[in-house]
N, C-alpha and C positions, 0 to 999 in steps of 0.2 A: 683734258678729256675732249674728245672730238664731238662736235655737235651732230645730232641725228638729223638727217635731211628732213626738210619740211614735208608735211603730209598734205600739202595744198595742191597736189596734182588734180586735174579735172576728172581723173578716173577714180579718185578716192573720195567718195562722197560720204559725209557724215563722220569723218575721222578726226574732227577738230578736238573732241574730248580726249582722244588718245594722245594727241600732241601735248595737251595741258597736263595729262597724267605723267608723261615722260619728263616734262620740265619739272614737275613737283618731285618726282623720284630722284632726279639728278641733284636737286637742291638739298635734299635731306639725307645725303649719303655720307654720314660720318662713319668712323670705323669701329664704334663700340656699341654693342658687344659684337665680337667676331662671330660669323655664322657660316654654315655650309648649306647648300641645297643639293639634294641628290634625288635621282629617280630610282624607285624601288620596283622591281619587276612583279608581275602578277604571281601570286602563289595560290595555294589551295582554297583559302577562304577570303582572300583580300584581292581587290583589283589593283592594277598598276596605279602607283601613287607617287606623290612628291613628298619629301621629308625635309623640313627646315630644322637645322640643329643649331642652337645658340649656346656659346660657352658662357655660363653664368655662375662661375665659382663664387661661393659665399652667399648666394641668394637662396631663401627658403621658398616653399610653395606659396606661403602666405604673403610674400613680398612681390609676387608676380601676378600679372593680370594678362590674360590672352582673350581677345575679343575680335569679332568681325563687325566693322562699322562701314555700312554701305558696301563698297566693293574693296575694302582694305582689311587685311589681317594686321591687327595692332597688338604688339607685345610691349608691356610696360613693366618696369622694375623699380621698386622704391626701397631703399635701405636707409635706416636711421643711424646716426652716430651713437655709439654706446658711451655715454658720459661717465660710466663707472670705471672705464679703463684708462690707465695712464701709459701712454706710448713713449718709448725712448726713441723709436723710429717708426714712422708711419708711411709705408709704401703702398698699402692697399687701401684705397679710399672707399668710403661708403658713398655710393653715387646712385643717381637715378638715370634711367634711360627710357627711350621710346624708340622702337624699331617698327617700321611700317612696310608691309609688302602689298602691292596692288594685285588683286586677284582678277583673273578673267571671269567673264560672266559664266555662271554655273559651277565654278570651283567650290568645293565643299570641304570644310575642316572636319576630319574624322575624329581628332582628339589630340591631346598634348600629354607628354610624360616628362617628369623631371627625375634624372638619375645621375648620380656622380657629378653634379654640377653642370650637366648638359640638359637643356630643354629641347625636346623634339616635338615638332608639330607636324602631323601627317595631313595631307590634302589629297583629295580625289580629283583627278583630271576628268573633266566631262567628256563623254563620248558623243560628239555631235551627230545628230540625225541628219541624213541627207534629205532635204526638202526640195521637191521640184513642184512648182505651181505654174499652171498654164494661165496666161493672161489673155482674156478675150479681146479681140480687135473689133471695134465698132465700125460699122459701115455708115458714114455720114452723108451719103448721097441722097 
């Protein structure tokens, strides 16, 4: 994986936190569970949004936790081994996972749905307001 160029340019002031977030995301990028991210267009009653879909076959709603912690969407799954079963071959492991997505300021989670082993989480992309503020120049003579 190629390294993202440093954000230490003198024209990028206050972006040191972004560089730390990028490092954290790169370190925690294992492949389970697989996921998609798609952009959904605006329709009659919903704004343009992003949808994260995770493939979670075998997980029930009670075994999943979706939360927003500070500026991160955190999805956790916990499965327990069923001790009553006697497997001749075990290719599907009961496992735990945690998948984290860093959210931009203002991103809001609309909701989450679990259907046919796919967990979908919809997010609303903020519409930034254009803010122009005039700065007074003091005359120090």
